[in-house]
N, CA, C and O atoms as CSV, one atom per row, in Angstrom:
chain,resi,resn,atom,element,x,y,z
A,1,UNK,N,N,-57.179,123.689,51.217
A,1,UNK,CA,C,-56.705,123.629,49.699
A,1,UNK,C,C,-55.929,124.795,49.036
A,1,UNK,O,O,-54.750,124.933,48.710
A,2,UNK,N,N,-56.960,125.534,48.963
A,2,UNK,CA,C,-56.578,126.519,48.006
A,2,UNK,C,C,-55.259,127.666,48.581
A,2,UNK,O,O,-54.612,128.482,47.924
A,3,UNK,N,N,-55.198,127.333,50.039
A,3,UNK,CA,C,-53.756,127.973,50.367
A,3,UNK,C,C,-52.414,127.096,49.928
A,3,UNK,O,O,-51.373,127.685,49.638
A,4,UNK,N,N,-52.499,125.828,49.903
A,4,UNK,CA,C,-51.719,125.232,49.180
A,4,UNK,C,C,-51.062,125.247,47.445
A,4,UNK,O,O,-49.943,125.192,46.935
A,5,UNK,N,N,-52.693,125.370,46.882
A,5,UNK,CA,C,-52.269,125.724,45.657
A,5,UNK,C,C,-51.885,127.336,45.575
A,5,UNK,O,O,-51.741,127.497,44.363
A,6,UNK,N,N,-51.750,128.043,45.927
A,6,UNK,CA,C,-51.514,129.616,45.813
A,6,UNK,C,C,-50.053,129.322,46.160
A,6,UNK,O,O,-49.188,129.464,45.295
A,7,UNK,N,N,-49.757,128.926,47.375
A,7,UNK,CA,C,-48.599,128.580,47.513
A,7,UNK,C,C,-47.458,128.220,46.822
A,7,UNK,O,O,-46.313,128.670,46.871
A,8,UNK,N,N,-48.137,127.017,45.937
A,8,UNK,CA,C,-47.170,126.263,44.604
A,8,UNK,C,C,-47.232,127.609,43.380
A,8,UNK,O,O,-46.272,127.690,42.614
A,9,UNK,N,N,-48.242,128.504,43.263
A,9,UNK,CA,C,-48.366,129.241,42.069
A,9,UNK,C,C,-47.446,130.470,42.318
A,9,UNK,O,O,-46.897,131.039,41.375
A,10,UNK,N,N,-47.303,130.837,43.512
A,10,UNK,CA,C,-46.464,131.588,43.728
A,10,UNK,C,C,-44.553,131.424,43.837
A,10,UNK,O,O,-43.596,132.127,43.511
A,11,UNK,N,N,-44.758,130.029,44.508
A,11,UNK,CA,C,-43.245,129.297,43.983
A,11,UNK,C,C,-43.199,129.347,42.708
A,11,UNK,O,O,-42.413,130.172,42.242
A,12,UNK,N,N,-43.949,128.562,41.811
A,12,UNK,CA,C,-43.796,129.040,40.484
A,12,UNK,C,C,-43.392,130.781,39.874
A,12,UNK,O,O,-42.706,131.110,38.906
A,13,UNK,N,N,-43.715,131.158,40.317
A,13,UNK,CA,C,-43.566,133.037,40.149
A,13,UNK,C,C,-42.155,133.501,40.166
A,13,UNK,O,O,-41.451,134.126,39.373
A,14,UNK,N,N,-41.924,132.785,41.784
A,14,UNK,CA,C,-40.451,133.212,42.232
A,14,UNK,C,C,-39.340,132.225,41.166
A,14,UNK,O,O,-38.327,132.713,40.666
A,15,UNK,N,N,-39.636,131.237,41.026
A,15,UNK,CA,C,-38.384,130.665,39.924
A,15,UNK,C,C,-38.610,130.949,39.123
A,15,UNK,O,O,-38.106,130.009,38.508
A,16,UNK,N,N,-39.130,131.717,38.172
A,16,UNK,CA,C,-39.450,132.285,37.173
A,16,UNK,C,C,-38.470,133.287,37.185
A,16,UNK,O,O,-37.733,133.381,36.203
A,17,UNK,N,N,-38.322,134.152,38.262
A,17,UNK,CA,C,-37.459,135.100,38.440
A,17,UNK,C,C,-36.081,135.091,39.157
A,17,UNK,O,O,-35.491,136.080,39.591
A,18,UNK,N,N,-35.575,133.474,39.216
A,18,UNK,CA,C,-34.227,133.203,39.574
A,18,UNK,C,C,-33.361,133.276,38.239
A,18,UNK,O,O,-33.874,133.059,37.141
A,19,UNK,N,N,-32.027,133.591,38.400
A,19,UNK,CA,C,-30.632,133.867,37.356
A,19,UNK,C,C,-30.507,132.708,37.307
A,19,UNK,O,O,-30.975,132.577,38.438
A,20,UNK,N,N,-30.196,131.240,36.886
A,20,UNK,CA,C,-29.580,130.417,37.092
A,20,UNK,C,C,-28.478,130.872,36.208
A,20,UNK,O,O,-28.683,131.606,35.240
A,21,UNK,N,N,-26.828,130.249,36.690
A,21,UNK,CA,C,-25.538,130.312,36.306
A,21,UNK,C,C,-25.352,129.802,35.164
A,21,UNK,O,O,-25.541,128.586,35.141
A,22,UNK,N,N,-25.027,130.312,34.121
A,22,UNK,CA,C,-24.454,129.508,32.665
A,22,UNK,C,C,-23.484,128.571,32.981
A,22,UNK,O,O,-22.929,128.721,34.069
A,23,UNK,N,N,-23.177,127.711,32.338
A,23,UNK,CA,C,-22.398,126.339,32.370
A,23,UNK,C,C,-20.698,126.913,32.717
A,23,UNK,O,O,-19.983,126.526,33.641
A,24,UNK,N,N,-20.450,127.681,31.921
A,24,UNK,CA,C,-19.178,128.239,32.308
A,24,UNK,C,C,-19.087,128.836,33.521
A,24,UNK,O,O,-18.018,128.732,34.123
A,25,UNK,N,N,-20.303,129.652,34.178
A,25,UNK,CA,C,-19.890,129.921,35.521
A,25,UNK,C,C,-20.295,129.085,36.578
A,25,UNK,O,O,-20.248,129.568,37.710
A,26,UNK,N,N,-20.679,127.940,36.436
A,26,UNK,CA,C,-20.851,126.935,37.241
A,26,UNK,C,C,-19.615,126.276,37.358
A,26,UNK,O,O,-19.329,125.751,38.434
A,27,UNK,N,N,-18.416,126.201,35.880
A,27,UNK,CA,C,-17.333,125.670,36.344
A,27,UNK,C,C,-16.578,126.082,36.731
A,27,UNK,O,O,-15.670,125.399,37.206
A,28,UNK,N,N,-16.548,127.902,36.733
A,28,UNK,CA,C,-15.682,129.012,37.831
A,28,UNK,C,C,-15.578,128.562,39.106
A,28,UNK,O,O,-14.570,128.290,39.759
A,29,UNK,N,N,-17.404,128.484,39.558
A,29,UNK,CA,C,-17.441,128.161,41.287
A,29,UNK,C,C,-16.900,127.272,41.379
A,29,UNK,O,O,-15.821,127.165,41.961
A,30,UNK,N,N,-17.600,126.264,40.743
A,30,UNK,CA,C,-16.964,124.452,41.295
A,30,UNK,C,C,-15.768,124.391,41.242
A,30,UNK,O,O,-15.235,123.713,42.120
A,31,UNK,N,N,-14.827,125.099,40.151
A,31,UNK,CA,C,-13.349,124.677,40.418
A,31,UNK,C,C,-12.628,125.854,41.557
A,31,UNK,O,O,-11.615,125.622,42.216
A,32,UNK,N,N,-13.478,127.232,41.597
A,32,UNK,CA,C,-12.935,127.555,42.474
A,32,UNK,C,C,-13.388,126.814,43.979
A,32,UNK,O,O,-12.575,126.585,44.874
A,33,UNK,N,N,-14.288,126.618,44.026
A,33,UNK,CA,C,-14.840,125.611,45.552
A,33,UNK,C,C,-13.597,124.335,45.982
A,33,UNK,O,O,-12.971,124.205,47.034
A,34,UNK,N,N,-13.562,123.658,44.947
A,34,UNK,CA,C,-12.634,122.488,45.109
A,34,UNK,C,C,-11.199,122.825,45.182
A,34,UNK,O,O,-10.492,122.027,45.796
A,35,UNK,N,N,-10.585,123.980,44.606
A,35,UNK,CA,C,-9.609,124.248,44.635
A,35,UNK,C,C,-9.483,125.194,46.594
A,35,UNK,O,O,-8.492,125.460,47.273
A,36,UNK,N,N,-10.426,125.336,46.758
A,36,UNK,CA,C,-10.360,126.005,48.176
A,36,UNK,C,C,-10.105,124.783,49.356
A,36,UNK,O,O,-9.291,124.617,50.264
A,37,UNK,N,N,-11.229,124.058,48.832
A,37,UNK,CA,C,-11.090,122.930,49.765
A,37,UNK,C,C,-10.107,122.619,49.707
A,37,UNK,O,O,-9.467,122.883,50.724
A,38,UNK,N,N,-9.319,121.893,48.583
A,38,UNK,CA,C,-8.148,121.136,48.732
A,38,UNK,C,C,-7.432,121.884,49.629
A,38,UNK,O,O,-7.045,121.134,50.525
A,39,UNK,N,N,-6.968,123.352,49.858
A,39,UNK,CA,C,-6.190,123.901,49.912
A,39,UNK,C,C,-5.952,123.846,51.534
A,39,UNK,O,O,-4.837,123.760,52.049
A,40,UNK,N,N,-7.121,123.908,52.209
A,40,UNK,CA,C,-7.764,123.855,53.375
A,40,UNK,C,C,-7.098,122.422,54.001
A,40,UNK,O,O,-6.380,122.268,54.988
A,41,UNK,N,N,-7.594,121.500,53.085
A,41,UNK,CA,C,-7.335,120.305,53.362
A,41,UNK,C,C,-5.731,119.860,53.528
A,41,UNK,O,O,-5.265,119.108,54.385
A,42,UNK,N,N,-5.131,120.449,52.609
A,42,UNK,CA,C,-3.599,120.621,52.916
A,42,UNK,C,C,-3.361,121.554,54.312
A,42,UNK,O,O,-2.697,121.226,55.296
A,43,UNK,N,N,-3.916,122.498,54.151
A,43,UNK,CA,C,-3.156,123.342,55.647
A,43,UNK,C,C,-3.438,122.842,56.671
A,43,UNK,O,O,-2.517,122.764,57.485
A,44,UNK,N,N,-4.783,122.302,57.074
A,44,UNK,CA,C,-5.263,121.525,58.500
A,44,UNK,C,C,-4.366,120.112,58.358
A,44,UNK,O,O,-3.959,119.650,59.424
A,45,UNK,N,N,-4.160,119.676,57.616
A,45,UNK,CA,C,-3.078,118.689,57.582
A,45,UNK,C,C,-1.849,118.777,58.229
A,45,UNK,O,O,-1.438,117.962,59.055
A,46,UNK,N,N,-1.145,119.980,57.766
A,46,UNK,CA,C,-0.296,120.202,58.184
A,46,UNK,C,C,0.077,120.448,59.305
A,46,UNK,O,O,1.099,120.151,59.925
A,47,UNK,N,N,-0.889,121.067,59.570
A,47,UNK,CA,C,-1.377,121.639,60.813
A,47,UNK,C,C,-1.526,120.571,62.029
A,47,UNK,O,O,-0.847,120.502,63.053
A,48,UNK,N,N,-2.196,120.073,61.774
A,48,UNK,CA,C,-2.337,118.361,62.623
A,48,UNK,C,C,-0.811,117.665,62.654
A,48,UNK,O,O,-0.154,117.406,63.662
A,49,UNK,N,N,-0.422,117.425,61.180
A,49,UNK,CA,C,0.884,116.447,61.336
A,49,UNK,C,C,2.113,117.334,62.560
A,49,UNK,O,O,2.830,116.657,63.297
A,50,UNK,N,N,2.155,118.915,62.573
A,50,UNK,CA,C,3.105,119.819,62.811
A,50,UNK,C,C,2.323,119.424,64.804
A,50,UNK,O,O,3.022,118.879,65.658
A,51,UNK,N,N,1.046,119.809,65.032
A,51,UNK,CA,C,0.920,119.686,66.471
A,51,UNK,C,C,0.906,118.324,66.779
A,51,UNK,O,O,0.924,118.310,68.010
A,52,UNK,N,N,0.881,116.980,66.314
A,52,UNK,CA,C,1.024,115.684,66.613
A,52,UNK,C,C,2.561,115.519,67.105
A,52,UNK,O,O,2.981,115.012,68.145
A,53,UNK,N,N,3.373,116.195,65.864
A,53,UNK,CA,C,4.757,115.722,66.184
A,53,UNK,C,C,5.251,116.871,67.575
A,53,UNK,O,O,6.209,116.473,68.238
A,54,UNK,N,N,4.775,117.897,67.889
A,54,UNK,CA,C,4.762,118.568,69.129
A,54,UNK,C,C,4.546,117.867,70.653
A,54,UNK,O,O,5.106,117.968,71.744
A,55,UNK,N,N,3.452,117.127,70.119
A,55,UNK,CA,C,2.483,116.760,71.523
A,55,UNK,C,C,3.271,115.585,71.800
A,55,UNK,O,O,3.504,115.315,72.979
A,56,UNK,N,N,3.898,114.540,70.492
A,56,UNK,CA,C,4.546,113.418,70.863
A,56,UNK,C,C,6.134,114.006,72.011
A,56,UNK,O,O,6.382,113.785,73.196
A,57,UNK,N,N,6.779,114.673,71.097
A,57,UNK,CA,C,7.550,115.392,71.914
A,57,UNK,C,C,7.674,115.392,73.151
A,57,UNK,O,O,8.707,114.878,73.580
A,58,UNK,N,N,6.628,115.989,74.202
A,58,UNK,CA,C,6.471,116.766,74.970
A,58,UNK,C,C,5.966,115.820,75.832
A,58,UNK,O,O,6.027,116.059,77.038
A,59,UNK,N,N,5.294,114.401,75.298
A,59,UNK,CA,C,4.718,113.153,76.256
A,59,UNK,C,C,5.464,112.287,76.390
A,59,UNK,O,O,5.159,111.309,77.073
């Protein structure tokens, strides 16, 4: 039981050391992530369409 208590005490200490992002940083990170995901979504959709058209031509 003492081991579990020590574990949670050390978790609490470590969580105090964490530097949480500010609101504007979170907005920037989220925007960048969404933009990158959308870019790759469009990119791979185009590649899929092109390869699908090539397969239709040759089959």
